[in-house]
C-alpha positions in Angstrom: 0.0 0.1 -0.1 1.2 3.5 -0.9 1.1 6.3 1.5 0.2 9.7 0.5 3.1 11.8 1.5 2.2 14.9 -0.5 -0.9 15.5 1.4 0.9 15.2 4.7 3.5 17.2 4.1 3.6 20.3 6.9 4.5 23.0 4.1 3.2 22.4 0.9 6.6 23.0 -0.9 8.3 20.0 -3.0 11.6 20.6 -3.9 12.1 20.3 -7.7 14.7 17.6 -8.8 17.7 19.2 -10.2 20.1 16.8 -11.9 23.6 17.6 -12.8 24.8 19.1 -9.6 22.2 21.2 -7.8 20.8 18.2 -6.1 22.4 17.4 -3.1 21.7 14.8 0.3 21.8 18.3 2.0 19.3 20.2 0.3 17.2 17.4 0.1 17.1 16.7 3.5 17.0 20.3 4.5 13.8 20.7 3.0 12.4 17.9 4.4 13.5 19.3 7.9 11.8 22.1 6.9 8.4 20.4 6.8 8.5 20.4 2.7 9.1 17.4 0.6 13.0 16.6 -0.6 13.9 15.1 -3.9 16.8 13.6 -5.0 17.7 13.5 -8.4 19.2 10.2 -10.0 19.9 12.1 -13.2 23.4 11.5 -14.4 24.1 9.5 -11.5 26.0 6.0 -11.5 23.6 3.7 -9.3 26.7 3.1 -7.1 26.3 7.3 -6.4 22.4 7.1 -6.4 23.0 4.6 -3.2 25.7 6.9 -1.8 23.3 9.8 -2.0 20.3 7.7 -0.6 22.1 6.8 2.0 23.6 10.0 3.2 20.0 12.0 2.5 18.8 9.3 5.4 21.8 10.2 7.6 20.8 13.4 8.0 16.7 12.9 7.7 14.2 10.8 9.3 11.4 12.8 7.3 9.8 11.6 3.7 11.9 12.4 0.6 11.6 11.5 -3.1 14.0 10.0 -5.8 13.5 11.2 -9.3 14.7 8.9 -12.3 15.3 10.2 -15.8 13.1 7.8 -18.2 15.2 6.8 -21.7 14.4 8.1 -24.9 14.8 6.0 -28.4 18.6 6.5 -29.8 18.2 8.9 -32.5 19.8 8.0 -35.9 19.8 11.6 -37.7 23.5 11.7 -37.6 23.7 14.5 -40.4 21.7 16.8 -37.8 24.1 16.0 -35.0 27.1 16.6 -37.5 25.7 19.9 -38.8 25.0 21.2 -35.4 28.6 20.0 -33.9 30.4 22.2 -36.5 28.1 25.2 -35.8 29.2 24.6 -31.9 32.4 23.9 -32.7 32.9 27.3 -35.0 31.3 29.2 -32.0 33.1 27.6 -29.1 36.6 26.5 -30.4 36.1 23.5 -27.7 37.5 19.9 -28.5 34.0 18.0 -29.2 33.1 14.4 -29.4 33.8 12.9 -33.2 30.5 10.7 -32.9 26.9 10.8 -31.5 26.8 9.1 -27.3 23.5 7.5 -26.4 22.9 6.2 -22.9 19.9 5.0 -21.1 21.0 6.7 -17.8 21.4 3.3 -15.9 17.5 3.6 -15.7 16.8 -0.3 -14.7 20.1 -0.7 -12.6 18.3 2.6 -10.5 15.1 1.6 -10.4 16.1 -1.7 -8.8 17.8 0.5 -5.9 15.0 2.5 -5.5 12.4 -0.5 -5.5 14.7 -1.6 -2.8 15.0 0.8 -0.7 13.2 2.7 1.9 12.4 5.6 -0.2 8.9 6.7 -0.3 8.0 8.5 -3.3 9.4 8.1 -6.7 8.8 10.8 -9.9 9.6 10.2 -13.5 10.9 12.9 -15.9 11.1 12.3 -19.7 8.9 9.5 -20.0 6.1 7.4 -17.7 6.9 4.0 -16.4 5.1 0.9 -17.7 2.4 -0.7 -15.7 4.6 -3.3 -14.7 6.9 -1.0 -13.3 4.4 1.0 -11.3 2.8 -2.2 -10.0 6.2 -3.4 -8.8 6.7 0.5 -7.0 3.5 0.3 -5.7 4.1 -3.0 -4.2 7.0 -2.1 -2.6 5.2 0.8 -0.9 6.2 3.4 -3.0 3.8 6.5 -4.0 4.4 7.7 -8.1 4.6 11.0 -8.8 4.6 11.7 -12.7 4.6 14.9 -14.7 2.7 16.5 -17.5 3.4 19.8 -19.5 0.1 19.3 -21.8 -3.7 18.4 -21.4 -3.0 14.8 -23.0 -0.1 14.1 -20.2 -2.2 15.1 -17.7 -4.7 12.3 -18.9 -1.9 9.9 -19.4 -0.2 10.5 -15.9 -4.0 9.9 -14.3 -3.9 6.4 -15.6 -0.4 5.3 -13.5 0.2 8.4 -10.8 -0.5 8.6 -7.5 0.2 12.2 -7.5 0.3 14.5 -10.8 3.1 17.3 -11.0 1.7 19.9 -13.6 4.6 21.9 -15.0 4.2 25.1 -17.2 5.9 26.5 -19.5 7.4 29.5 -16.7 9.5 26.3 -15.0 13.2 26.6 -15.1 15.5 23.9 -16.4 14.2 20.8 -19.0 10.7 20.4 -19.9 9.7 17.3 -17.9 7.4 16.5 -21.1 7.1 12.7 -21.0 4.7 12.5 -24.4 4.4 15.9 -26.3 7.6 17.7 -25.9 6.9 19.8 -28.9 3.9 21.2 -27.4 5.2 21.3 -23.7 5.8 24.7 -23.7 2.7 26.0 -24.9 0.7 25.7 -21.3 0.8 27.7 -18.2 0.6 26.0 -15.0 -2.1 27.7 -14.0 -4.3 26.7 -17.0 -2.9 22.5 -16.3 -4.4 23.1 -12.9 -7.7 23.3 -14.6 -7.3 20.1 -16.8 -5.7 18.1 -13.6 -8.7 19.2 -11.2 -10.8 16.8 -13.5 -9.0 13.7 -12.4 -9.3 14.1 -8.5 -6.0 13.1 -7.6 -3.2 15.2 -5.4 -1.7 17.8 -7.7 1.5 19.8 -7.5 2.2 22.9 -9.1 5.5 23.5 -11.2 6.9 26.3 -12.8 7.8 29.8 -12.2 7.2 30.3 -8.7 9.3 33.2 -7.1 7.3 34.5 -3.8 5.2 34.0 -1.3 2.4 35.2 -3.4 2.8 32.8 -6.3 2.7 29.8 -3.7 -0.9 31.2 -2.5 -2.3 31.7 -6.3 -1.6 28.2 -6.8 -2.7 26.4 -3.9 -6.0 29.0 -4.0 -6.4 27.1 -8.1 -6.4 23.9 -6.6 -2.9 22.8 -6.4 -2.1 20.0 -3.4 1.2 21.3 -3.1 3.8 23.8 -4.9 7.3 22.6 -6.5 9.8 24.9 -6.3 13.7 25.0 -8.3 15.0 27.8 -9.1 14.7 29.6 -5.6 16.5 26.8 -4.1 19.3 26.9 -6.7 20.8 29.6 -4.8 20.6 28.0 -1.4 23.3 27.0 0.8 22.7 23.3 0.6 22.2 23.4 -3.0 25.6 21.9 -5.4 25.1 24.8 -7.9 28.2 25.7 -9.4 29.2 29.2 -8.5 29.1 30.7 -11.9 25.5 30.0 -12.2 24.8 30.8 -8.8 26.4 34.3 -9.5 24.0 34.4 -12.6 21.1 33.9 -10.9 21.9 36.8 -8.1 23.1 39.3 -10.4 21.8 39.5 -14.2 18.5 41.1 -15.3 18.2 39.3 -18.8 15.2 37.5 -19.9 14.6 33.7 -19.8 14.3 31.6 -23.1 13.3 28.1 -24.0 15.9 26.6 -26.1 17.2 22.8 -26.8 20.7 24.3 -27.7 22.4 22.5 -24.5 20.8 19.0 -24.3 18.8 18.5 -27.6 15.6 18.7 -25.0 13.6 22.0 -24.3 14.5 23.5 -21.1 14.7 27.5 -20.2 17.6 29.1 -19.1 18.6 32.7 -19.1 19.5 34.3 -22.4 23.4 34.2 -23.2 25.2 33.7 -26.2 25.0 30.2 -26.6 21.0 30.6 -26.6 21.1 33.2 -29.2 23.8 31.7 -31.6 22.3 28.0 -31.1 18.7 28.0 -30.4 17.4 28.2 -33.7 19.8 25.4 -35.1 19.6 22.6 -32.6 18.4 19.4 -33.5 16.0 17.5 -30.7 18.3 14.7 -30.3 18.5 14.1 -26.1 20.9 12.6 -24.8 23.1 13.0 -27.7 23.6 16.9 -27.9 23.7 17.1 -24.3 26.9 14.5 -24.6 27.9 16.8 -27.9 28.2 20.1 -25.7 29.4 18.8 -22.2 32.8 19.8 -23.3 32.3 23.0 -24.3 30.4 23.9 -21.5 32.8 22.6 -19.1 35.6 24.3 -20.7 33.2 27.4 -20.2 32.9 26.8 -16.4 36.4 26.6 -16.0 37.4 29.8 -17.5 34.6 31.7 -15.5 32.4 32.4 -19.1 28.3 32.7 -18.2 27.9 33.6 -21.8 28.7 29.7 -22.6 27.1 27.6 -19.8 23.5 26.4 -19.2 22.0 29.1 -17.2 19.0 27.0 -16.4 16.3 29.5 -14.7 12.2 29.8 -14.3 10.9 33.2 -15.0 10.9 34.1 -11.2 14.6 33.9 -10.9 14.7 37.4 -9.9 13.5 36.6 -6.7 16.6 34.8 -6.0 18.7 35.2 -2.9 21.4 33.4 -0.8 19.5 31.9 1.8 19.4 28.4 3.6 16.6 25.9 2.4 14.7 26.5 5.5 14.8 30.3 5.1 13.6 30.3 1.6 10.8 27.5 2.5 9.7 30.1 5.5 9.7 32.9 3.2 7.7 31.5 0.2 5.3 30.2 2.7 4.3 33.7 4.3 1.0 34.4 2.9 -0.4 30.9 3.9 
């Protein structure tokens, strides 16, 4: 039997699972300890690293937390599009780049086994939905299943398998979680998707563009059970956000844009030279584009150049400030 963790948290704040560095056991535990629901991002980790982070989180909190998995997509075969993008990237950055596309399933099966056999009570999925067989295994192990939706159709698909639906509007920072309809996922706001989710009578987490207490109050008033927050926690003391990204969130005053130019999947970031020059020519090829651009992004971090890194940020990023996770939660809940 699964436990309704979402409806029972003290504070209606869910930590977005931010893969690639920001997600740490310290941040996950701090959010749970402050009364919210922390999440660990399993994306880009080996199964052994995931084990270590789950164990570390369990040492830091006795409260519930969740783990998020990337569902692997198909291997892309359009090498011509990849090579064309590679040539443009090499011209722009001058960085040494891979000679051939790389695909990975991100150890999906192995990490799923780890989670099934762990004490973690909540599992969420990004970039795809689990099969019915996987969902049944997780429920048999006592796990609650959280599925993401970025379109009305994805809301309906999630409702068939999920215990909880996270509706992610186009205001959200970082990758669109789109499991089915990525091309249309950027067309819907969080508030619009809440209307679609209400028809399914499941707990709903609202995600996208949350910057302040009034945003939280508004989404709860519109029917959300809880609100998922990512960008605000990127500048939390406990986050593993790289210093260059952290500084940009705290000091830049630019618009955010949706782009596939960093990974091959649509994501929202602060506009910079990379997004301006590469967004229009980036192919829809995740994770092949992710692995292609990784050396150029790493080189930019090493030289301290924010114009050539992925500055993930939601539309509410100007509310970011350096603070502890507990302080951020306290601020976000002031209007409740």
